[in-house]
N, C-alpha and C positions, 0 to 999 in steps of 0.2 A: 169189029169185036172190041169190047171194052177190056182194058187192062185189068188184071187182078188187083185186089187190094194191096197185096204185098209188092207188086210191081210199082204201083202208084206211090206207096209209102217210101220205097227205095228211091224213086225218082225225086220225091220231095226232099229226102235226106241229102241227096246229091246236090240239089239246087241250094239248099241251106248251107252246105259246105262251100259251094262256089261263092255264095253271098258273103260268107265269113272271110273268104280269102281274096275277094275282089276289093282291093284298096284304092284302085286308080280311077275307075270309071263309074261315075254316079248313074249315068243313063243305063248302063248294063246292069248295075245293081238293082235299079228300079224294075227292069224287065224280069230279072231273076225273081225278085220279090213277088211280082204280080203272078208269075207262073206258079210259084210255091203257094201263094194264097189261093189260086184257082184249084190246085190239087188238094189243099186243105179242105176246101168246101166240098169237093167230090168225096174225099175220104170221110168227112163228117156225115154226109148224106148216106154213104154206104154203111157206116156204122149204125146209123139210125134204122136203116132197113134191116140189118142183122139183128138189132135189138128187138124190133117188131116181130121178126120171125121167131126169135127165141121166146118172146112172150106168148105167141100163139101156140108154140109147142108146149110151153109150160101150162097153159090153160087146158089144152087137150088131155093132159095127163092127170 
């Protein structure tokens, strides 16, 4: 089961906070960045889906 948009958004925020606070380990920073980037792509796609649904609803009315 996919996580909800809000859960993914919160997870991305947490990763970005970790990234901001991770001053010592470049490799860990890169891993965190990659995870955040993957979540960003998922969230962007989900927003596009929501937008398409809203446009369909708008057309039907």
